[in-house]
N, C-alpha and C positions, 0 to 999 in steps of 0.2 A: 504493499500500499504506500503510496507516496505521500511525503510529507507536505501537509498543507501551507500555502504560502504565509497564512497568518501565523501559524506557529514558527515559520523561519523568520519572519519579519520581526519578531519578538527579540530573538537571538541577535541578528545583524547589527544592531546598534550597540552592543555590549562588545563588540570584536573589532580587532583592527582589521582593516582593508576588506570590508564586508564583500566587494566585488569579487573576491576568490570563491564565493560560495552562491553565486546567484545564477550563473549561466546566461543564456539569452543572447550571446554574442553574434556578431555578423557572421554567416555561414554556419553557425552551429545546426546540427541537424537533429530535428525533432520528429521522430515516427511514432505512429500510434502504435501502442504496446503490443495488441493483439493482432496486429497486421503482419507481423513477421513471425518466422517460424523458431529463430533463436535469438537471444539478447546476449551481448557481452559488454562487460565495462572495462575499458583501459584504466588501469589502476597506476598511477604515477607516485611513488613513495617519497616524494618532496613537495614542498609548497607549490602553489598554482603558478607562480611567476618563473619558477624553474622549468615545471613540467610543460607548461605552454609553450616554452623556448625549445622543445625538444621536436627535432624534424621527424623522428621515428613515430612520435604520436600523430603528427600530421599526416604521414603517409597512410599508417594503417587506418586511422579514423576515415579517412576519404575511400580508401580501398573497400573497407567493409560496408560502409554506408551507401556505396553505389550499387551494393547488391539487395536486390528487391527483398529476399527472404531473409536478411540478416540486418541486426541493429548492433551498433557500437556507441557507447555513451563514455563520459569521463569522470573520474573522480580524482582527488589529489590528498594528500596529508594535510589534514587540518592543523593549523597553527594552534600551539598549547591554550590559547584562549579560547579557541572556538571547540577544540576537545573538551575542555572544562565543562561549556555550555552543553555541549551534547550528553555528556555523561550525566551532568545535573538535570537536563530535562527528560532523560532516558531515550533519547533519540539516536537512531542509527546513523552511520556514514552513509551518505547518499551519492547517487551520481547527479550531475549537474542538469542534464537535459530532462529528466523525468522526475526527478527529487524522489527516485525510488531507492530503498535500501540495497546495499550490494548484494545481500541474501536473495533477493529476487530475481537476479540475472542467473542464466544457465552457465555462464563463463566469465570468471574474473581474471584478467590478465595483467600481471605486474611486469614493468621493466626494469632490469637490473643494471642501472648505470653506476652506481658506485656503492662499494661494500658497506659503508657507513650509513647507509639508508636503510638497511635491513631491519633494524628495530622498528623504524617507521611501518615496514611491510607488515610486520607482526601486529603492530598496533592498528593497522587498518583492518585486518583481518578481525582482531577483536572488536572494534567499533562496528564494523559491518555485520556483525552477530554471525560470523563464520567460524567453526571451531578451528582453532589454531593448527591442530595436527591433521595430517592427510589421513591418518589412520582412524581419526575419530569422525569423519564425515560418511555421511550416508546419502542415499539415492536422493533425498530431500535438499542436499546442499550442492551450491555450485562446483563446477570443476574449477580449481585453481591452477593457472599456468604462469609461466615466466619466461621471459626472453632478454635479450640485451648482451653486453658484453660480459656482465656478472655469471650468465649461464654457462661459460666455458669453464668455469669451476663452480658449479652449483651446490656442491656436497654440503657446505654447512646449513643451507637452506631445505635439504631433503625431508625433514621432518614436517615441513610447513606447505610445500607445494607439491602439487598431484603429478605436474608434468613441465619440462622445461623444453623450450624450442631454441634448437642450436642454429645460428647464423641469421640470415636477412629475412625479416619477417614477412615482408610483401610476398617472398616466394613460397610461403608455407601456410600462411594464417587461414586462406581460404579451404585450404584442404583440412585442417584442423577442425575448421568450423563444420564442415560438411560431415565428418565422422560424428562430431558432437550431436549435431542435428538428427542423424539418422538414430542414434541411442535416445535423443530427447523424444522422438516421435514416438516411439515404443513405450514410452512411460505412461502409467496410470495417473494422470493430471489429477484426477478427483482426490486420489491420496496424497496429493501434494509432492509427489516424485517428480525430480526434474529427469531422472533416468530410470530405465527399468531394473538395469543391472551395473552398478558401478565399477565393479573389477572387469566386466567384459568390455566397457568402455574404454577402461585404462589399457588393456590389453590390445584393442584395435588402434588407439592412440601409439602404442609402443612400436607398432608395425609401420607408422608414417615415417618416411625417411626425414631424419633431422629432430625427432621427437625422443627424449630422453624420459622415461618413467622410472624414477629411482626405486620403487617398492619392488621392480621385478629384477633388482641385482642386489646379491649378498657380497658384502665387504667382510674379508677376514683379516685379522692383525696379528702381527707376531709379539711376542713377549716384550721387545723394545718399543712397540708403539708403532712400528712402521707397517705398511700393507702387504699382506702375504699374497692375496689375489682378490680380484674382482670378478663375480661370475653371474651370468644371466640365471635367472631361477626356472624358467619354462624354455621350452623348445621354441624357435620363431621369434624369440627376443633377440635383436642384435646384440653380438658381442662388442660391438664397435659402433658409436652413433656419430654419423658424420655431418657436419653442418651443411644448411642449404645455401646456395648463393643464386644472385641474379647474374645471368650471363649478358644481357644486354640491356644497359641502362635507358637506351633509347625507347626501347618497347617496353618498360617497366612503367608501372603506374607512378604519377608524381601528381600531388594536390595542385591545382592551380587556383582553387577557391578554397584556401585554408580559413580557419577559424580566426578571426581577427579580435584579440582580447579588449575587454571593455576597461581594462586597467592595464598601467605598465607592467610589461615583462621583462625577464633578462636579455633577450635577444626580440626587441620590439621593431622587426623589420623582415622584409622579404628574405627567404633563405633558399638561395638557388644552389643546389647541388650540383658541381660541376663535374666531379668524378668521385668514384668510391675506390678504397685501397690505397696502399702506398708500397712501393717496392724498395724505398731508400735503406731499410733493414737495420733500423737501429735497434740493437739488441734488448734494450729496455723495454721496447714500447709494444704493448700487447696489441693495440689497434692495427699496428703496422704487419703485424703476422696475421691475425685473425680475420681482417678485412680483404686480405689478398685474393686475386690479384686486382691490379690498377685496371678500372673500366671507365672510361670517359663518355660523356655526352658529347655529342656532335653541337658545333656551334650552332646551327641551325636549330637543333632541338631546344637548346638553352635560349636562344633569342625568342623563341615562339612562345617558350614557357614564361619567360620574364614579360612579355607582352600581355599575357593572359592575368599572371600575378598582379602587374600593376594596375590593370582594369578592375581587378575584382577586390583589392585590399585598399588601396588608397595610401599604401606606405610611401614615404619619401627616401628609403634606403633600400638598395639591393646589395646584400651580403653573398659573396662568392664562396659557398662552404665545402670544404673537403678536408682531408688530413693535412694538406701542403699544396694550397691553391696555386702558388707560383711555379707548380711542376705541370700545369695543365699545358697540354702540347700547343695550343695557340692562345694562351692567356692574353698576349698584348692584342691580337686581334678581337677576342671577344670584349675586351674591355673598352677598346677604341668603337666597337659597334654599340655597346650599352650607354657609353658616353655621349657618342653622336645623337643617339634616340633619346636620352633622358636627362642630360645635363641641364639643358636649357629649360626643363621642366621643372627644375628643383629637386631633381630625384639622384641622389648621390649613389656611387657604387664603393664598396668597401672590400678590402682583402683582410680577412681575419688571421691569416698565417702567411709568412713571409720567409723565404730562403735568406740566409746570409751572404748577400752579394749585390753588387751595385744595380745589376739588372731589376732586382726587387725594390730597390729604392726609387728607381726611375719608373716604376709601375706605380708604386705608393705616390709619386710626385704627379703623376698622370690623374689619378684618382681623387687626390686630396687638394686640388688646386684650391688656394685660398683658405684652408682649413687644416693647417698643420696640426692634426691632434696627437700625434706620438706614433713611434713605430716600436714594434717589438720584434726582437732577435733571440734565438735560443742556442747558444754556443753548448749549453748543457755541462760542460765540463772545462776546467780551468787550464789544462794543458794538452798538448798534442797527443801525448802518450795515451791519457785516458779517453781523450776523444776517439782514438783508433780502437781502444778497448771496446767502447760502446758502438763502434761502426758509425759515429757522427761524420759525414763527410766534409767537416768544413775546417778552415785553418785560422788561427790569429790574424793573418794578413786578410783574410775573407771578411772578417768581422771589422776591423780597422777600415778597410776600404769601404764598407757598406756605411760605417759609422761616419767616414769623412764626406761619403756622398750625401747623406742624410743632413748632417749640419750645415753642409755648403748649401744645400738646396732649402734651408730655412727651418728645418725642425729643431726645436730646442729640448725635446723630450724623447729619451730612448730607454726602453725597457729591456733587460737581459736576464735570461731565465737560465738557472743552473741546477744542479742536482748534487747533494752531497750523499755520501755513504755508496757510492757506486764501487762495485767489484773493483779490487786492486787499488783502491784510491789510497794515497799517501799524502802526507802535509803539504808537501811541494804542490799538488793540485789544488788545495785550498789557496796557497799563495798565488797560484796563477789565476784564480777567479778574482782575487782582490787587484793583482796586477792588469787583467784585463778591463777590470771595471775603472780603474785609474786611468788607463791609457785612453779609453772611450772619453771620460770625462775631459782630458787633457785636448783631445781632439776638438771636443766642443769648444772648450775655452779659447782655443785659437781661431775658430769660426767665428766666436763671439768679437774676439779682439779686431776681425777684418770686416766686422758690421754685417754679418751674414744673418744674425739672429735679432729677432724682436723681442724675445724674452730670455729670462735667466735659464741656463742651461739645468737640465735634471736626468741624472742617470739613475735608474730605479733597478736594484738588483734584486730579484726574486728568488729565493733559493728553497726548493722543495727537497724532500727525503725520499731515497731510493726504495720503492717498494716492489720486491721481486713478483712478477706475475706468472700465472699460467700459461702454457704454450708460448713461451719467449725462451730465448738462449739462456736468460739468467733465470729460469725457474728453478734452477738446483741450488741458485745462491740464497743464502742467509741474510736478513737485512743487520745492518750494524745495530749494536745495543742503543737503547735510548740515551743512556748516560754519553755514550760516543758521539751521537748525533747533536746532543745539548753542547758538548764541547766544541765541535766542529763551527756550530752557529755561533757561539761566544766568540770564537777564534776569528771568524769572518766579521762580525761586528766590530771587532778591535781593529781590524785592519782596513775597514771601509770608512771609517771617521773621516768624512770630508764633506763640506757643506754642500757640494755639487752632487752627491751620492745619498741616495736613500736606500736602505737595506730592509727588506720584508723576508721573513722566514716562516716555513710551515712548522706547526706543533709536532714535535718528536713523538710524543704520547699518541697523538691521534694516528700519525704514520705507523706506527707500531701495531695498533689494533688493526687498521686496515691490512697490513702484512698478514695478520693472524687469519683474518677471513679470506684473503685472496689466497692463501695457501693452505687453507684449514680442510679437514675431511667431515664426514657426517657426524663425528662424535661431538662437533661443536653445537649441535642442536639445543640441547638443554641448557648449555651455558648461554647461548643467546637469548632463549625464553626467560632465563632469570634476569639477564640485563634489562630487557623490557619490563618484566614485573616490578624491578626496582625504581622504575620511572625513567629510564633512557628513552630519549626522543630526539630526533634531529641531529644525530650524533656527529654529523659532518659540519654542523656549526658551532664555532666555538664558543658561543655563550651558552649552548646547551649540554656540550661534552663533559661527561663526568669520569674520568679515568678510574677513580677509585670504584665506582660501581662494576666497571669491567674486571677489575682486578679481583674484587671481592667475589663476584659471581663465578668467574673461573675457577677460583680456589675451591667454591662450595660444591662445584662440578667434577672437582678432581680433575682437572684439566691444567697442563702447564704451557700457558701461552708461547712462550720462549721456543718450545719444542716447533711451533709452525713458523714463527717469525724469524727466528735468529739462527737456526740449525741449518748448516750445509748439508745438502743431500746428495747421497751418492749417485753418480751418474746411471748406475743400472738399478736403482730402487724403483719400485712401482708407486708411481704418483696417484693422488686421489681423482685426477681428472684423466688418467690414460685411457679410459673407455671411452672418451670423448675426443672427437677429430676436428680440428680446425681445417684440415685438409694439409697443413704444413707437417711434413714428416717429422718424426721424432730423430731421425738420423741427422736431419739438415739442422735441427735445433743443438744436437750434439756437437755436431761438426763446428757451428758458429759460436757454440760455448768454448770449444778448445781454441778457435781462432782469436777470440776476445783475450784468452790467457796469453797468448804470444804477441798481442796487438796486430793481428793480420787484419787487413781491409776486405770485406767483400763488397763488390761493385754493384750498382743498381742494374738489374736487369733489362731495365728499359734503354740504357745506354750500352751495355756490355752484353756478354754471352750469358745464357740461362744459368741461373744459380742451382738449378735443381732442387729446389725447395719442396718439389712435389706438389704444390698446390693446383696447378693447371691440369696436371694429369688425374689426381685423385677426384676431383671436383668436375672435370669434364668442361672446364671453362678456360677461355683464351684471355691473356692480356690484351686489351681493347683500348688502343689509342687513337682515338678519332678526333681530335682536338683540331688537327689541321683541315678538317672537314673531308677527309677520305676514310671511307669504310676499309680496314685492313684485315678482318677476320683471322683467316689462318696465314697470314703473312709470316716468314720466320722472323724471329726476334730481332737478328742483326739488321733487318730491313724496315724495323718498325718506326724508326726515328726519323 
């Protein structure tokens, strides 16, 4: 039963930003509840402003709702003030479009973007009147599924999620919903059942390529806590679940009438996905591994999508999104076409990610004419030795050339991103971070003396902590202890004392627990539930994070978090996620790990020979580089650039 407006209206004046909870935005899809055969709610385990900036939500929402038989609505993690009011009034968490409780839907689908949002996921299940444990749900309860990057190691959440989807959702979501719909149609609705046989539904879902149903797998452990084996419990359940991938982005669904929020959100602009995947091969980067291979959209496709998006949204900014937009095959040509069409209309074009080279600065200069808002570069490490270890193909000279070009062109603000705690890191690598920052500041000072700058220079150094991730060459590495990370940040803070430099760093405690979840197994479920029971919410937000709650919860669950975060794993050990495949072979990851230890560089396969990572062969997908406007399909790699 939907929550009446008059009830909601009594609550909204009592909470911050009530626009988070009212729905009714431009292009929101409201279908008659009884007119469809299956109903799903997309659940984003963070606040509305973050969730509505997520491109995946926009894609799946548009794709599912264009199907006559299906309905998809949205729900987000309520801010603590709204949660308090819902609990005080005895009201469930609801979907924005229909204001119906989550428990009314046949499918609740979470996206796993960040490990520290997992307590929000548990909280949303509880607020939605859905049993927390998959094992406690009956035919009367919704199917709870999850996808996103966190699904590549879903084991800490296996107590709470019925099925995980590996890979790109638009490739598989309709298959999943058709299976669920078949089982829903067999249910005796008069008894309040959503499905006739929940176990049969899960069994059929487990046979859908890319779908992982953890209850059909048994994990056995050795006395030392490591994994002995992971075995399917039934015949017909795949031993290895392989992710799904979109082969041709030009033919894939892309929403050109996305929801336009009523309130300001994090990315309040047109999001134009120019390509997916990345071949640069940074060894710490999970996205660069699990979203391979690179698949570009043609310029003509992007121009047409932009035309429709501008007409349908009214936004005044177009953001060219990807993992590294400067790598797009004809990025300059695309930008010039967009600027020619839209600049005079007051619609800006932005590049959220730049390479460290003067070419990227020239691109930024073209798109930021008259509004030098700042540039961001990511050297990641302070010395060339360590940049080689992580396979970051840039040099100090690249950075200095880019900084010189930027300051000479009038930018006064530059941000530099680094990591500490990387494998093989030494104190000299920290000194290198300080040296690079001071050199960039000095380049800016010289430009200022020449009269190139209108504002005082500002070099912002942002330093995060290395978190080893599943399906990367560094998945066998342990994170440096929290005390060591704190020492490194203080060491840098002392060496970056300069009025021209601002130093920001990530909380080492927060990164520690992120590492625990990123490398954890299914034994973490009870500890996660205890963390939630003690009131943890929005753990990724510094004002809410409670490390002492996490510590005490793991102690009570009898778990050692350092076993997961800090332990260096043997190369032949069975990993909690080894039965799940991103398409990149374990052999390639092992070879890359060994290459890292010797500082050997692996070239980008777009520019050199195939690196034999295995993804194209295992997934049956080719590297697609059509930014020049030419379809290349099966052209050999050496001829594709």
